[in-house]
C-alpha positions in Angstrom: 18.5 -6.4 -70.9 15.5 -5.3 -73.0 16.6 -1.7 -72.7 20.1 -2.6 -73.7 18.9 -4.7 -76.7 16.8 -1.8 -77.8 19.8 0.6 -77.6 22.3 -1.8 -79.1 20.6 -4.5 -81.2 23.9 -6.0 -82.1 24.1 -7.5 -78.5 21.5 -10.1 -79.6 24.3 -11.7 -81.7 26.5 -12.1 -78.6 27.7 -15.6 -77.6 26.3 -15.0 -74.1 22.6 -15.4 -74.4 21.8 -14.8 -70.7 23.5 -11.5 -70.2 24.7 -10.4 -73.6 27.4 -7.7 -73.4 27.3 -7.3 -69.6 30.9 -7.1 -68.3 30.5 -5.4 -64.9 27.2 -5.5 -63.1 25.9 -4.3 -59.8 24.1 -5.7 -56.8 20.3 -5.1 -56.6 19.7 -1.7 -55.1 23.2 -0.4 -56.0 23.2 2.5 -58.4 25.8 3.8 -60.8 28.0 2.6 -63.7 27.9 -0.7 -65.6 30.2 -1.9 -68.3 28.5 -3.3 -71.4 30.6 -4.5 -74.4 29.1 -4.2 -77.8 31.0 -7.1 -79.4 32.4 -10.4 -78.2 35.9 -9.2 -78.8 35.4 -6.2 -76.6 33.7 -8.4 -74.0 36.7 -10.7 -73.9 39.2 -7.8 -73.6 37.2 -6.1 -70.8 36.6 -9.3 -68.9 40.4 -10.0 -69.1 41.1 -6.5 -67.7 38.7 -7.2 -64.8 40.4 -10.5 -64.0 43.8 -8.9 -64.1 42.5 -6.2 -61.7 43.3 -3.4 -64.2 39.8 -1.8 -64.1 39.6 1.0 -61.6 36.4 0.9 -59.6 35.4 3.6 -57.1 32.1 3.5 -55.2 30.5 6.0 -52.8 29.1 4.4 -49.6 27.4 6.0 -46.7 28.1 4.0 -43.5 27.2 4.2 -39.9 29.9 5.6 -37.7 33.4 6.9 -38.5 35.9 4.2 -39.5 39.2 4.3 -37.6 41.6 4.8 -39.2 39.9 7.1 -41.7 41.7 5.4 -44.6 42.6 1.8 -44.8 42.5 -1.6 -46.5 40.2 -4.5 -45.5 41.8 -7.8 -46.3 39.4 -10.6 -45.3 38.4 -13.8 -47.1 34.8 -14.0 -48.3 32.6 -17.1 -48.8 29.1 -18.3 -48.3 27.6 -17.5 -44.8 27.8 -20.8 -42.8 24.2 -20.5 -41.7 22.4 -18.5 -44.4 23.4 -19.7 -47.8 21.9 -16.6 -49.5 24.4 -14.3 -47.8 28.1 -13.9 -48.0 30.4 -13.5 -45.0 34.0 -13.1 -43.9 34.9 -16.8 -43.4 38.1 -18.8 -42.9 38.8 -20.6 -46.1 36.9 -18.1 -48.2 38.3 -16.5 -51.3 40.8 -13.7 -50.8 39.2 -10.3 -50.9 40.6 -6.8 -50.6 38.8 -3.5 -50.3 40.3 0.0 -49.9 38.4 2.8 -48.3 38.9 6.5 -47.6 36.8 8.9 -45.6 35.4 11.6 -47.9 33.1 13.3 -45.4 32.1 13.0 -41.8 28.3 13.5 -41.3 27.6 13.2 -37.5 27.0 9.6 -36.8 27.5 8.7 -40.5 30.5 8.8 -42.9 30.6 9.1 -46.7 33.4 6.8 -48.0 35.2 6.3 -51.3 35.5 2.6 -51.6 37.7 0.7 -54.1 37.2 -3.1 -54.3 40.5 -4.6 -55.5 39.0 -8.0 -55.9 35.5 -8.6 -57.2 33.7 -11.0 -54.8 30.0 -11.1 -54.4 28.7 -8.4 -52.1 32.3 -7.6 -51.3 32.0 -3.9 -50.3 28.9 -4.6 -48.2 30.4 -7.6 -46.5 33.7 -5.9 -45.7 32.2 -2.7 -44.4 29.8 -4.6 -42.2 32.7 -6.8 -40.9 34.6 -3.8 -39.6 31.5 -2.5 -37.9 30.4 0.1 -40.4 27.6 -1.4 -42.5 26.3 0.5 -45.6 23.3 2.6 -44.5 20.0 1.0 -45.7 21.5 -2.4 -46.4 18.9 -4.8 -45.0 21.0 -7.9 -45.7 24.3 -6.9 -44.0 23.1 -4.1 -41.8 19.6 -2.8 -41.4 17.0 -0.6 -43.1 17.3 3.1 -42.5 15.1 6.2 -42.3 17.9 8.1 -44.1 17.4 6.4 -47.4 15.0 3.8 -48.8 17.7 1.5 -50.1 21.3 0.8 -49.5 23.5 3.9 -50.0 26.0 2.3 -52.4 26.8 3.9 -55.8 29.3 2.8 -58.5 30.7 6.3 -59.0 33.8 6.0 -61.2 35.2 3.4 -63.6 38.5 3.5 -65.5 39.7 1.0 -68.1 41.4 0.7 -71.4 39.1 0.9 -74.4 39.3 -2.4 -76.3 39.5 -0.8 -79.8 42.3 1.7 -79.1 43.9 0.8 -75.8 43.3 4.4 -74.6 42.5 4.8 -70.9 38.9 6.0 -70.5 37.4 7.2 -67.2 33.7 7.5 -66.5 31.8 9.1 -63.6 28.2 8.9 -62.6 26.6 11.5 -60.3 24.6 10.4 -57.3 21.0 9.7 -58.2 18.4 12.0 -56.6 17.5 9.7 -53.7 21.1 9.4 -52.5 21.8 13.1 -53.2 18.8 14.1 -51.1 19.8 11.8 -48.3 23.2 13.5 -48.2 21.7 17.0 -48.3 19.4 16.1 -45.4 22.4 14.8 -43.3 24.4 18.0 -44.1 21.4 20.0 -42.8 
């Protein structure tokens, strides 16, 4: 927040005093794109687009094993884990959740996936991929630590939404950070 307030001091005038301007955020140890609105009006518009599922979000995830089929949709309700309240899980009576995935590259015992969360539940991608037996590499909460990379291999790669001021569709892309790029290069040999 301090860095954002330095870059955009007008955020200090936001109605949201806890996370001024933050529209789309990421789990700890997930890299990539965030959405920050520079006015309350833009924040309201972008939040509405998210709620209406009009924001295109694509992540890159390295998982253990090759999913079958190589492209699919995971539809499973997510709620608090029944025994560990700090975790989420696929549970009966949870909130509806839908995640699309597509194999981008097979890398031996790993797979690089493009993942699109249709809904926006807490830890959704990590929970859904673990639930189908393909946890995100390095995810110590829903999988296990890894020698491949020092954190979970999950990156918010692409975002697309309508700009609040003009209504024009804007698409943004973030390259993999060095640690994830190096992990992929090592797996490719």
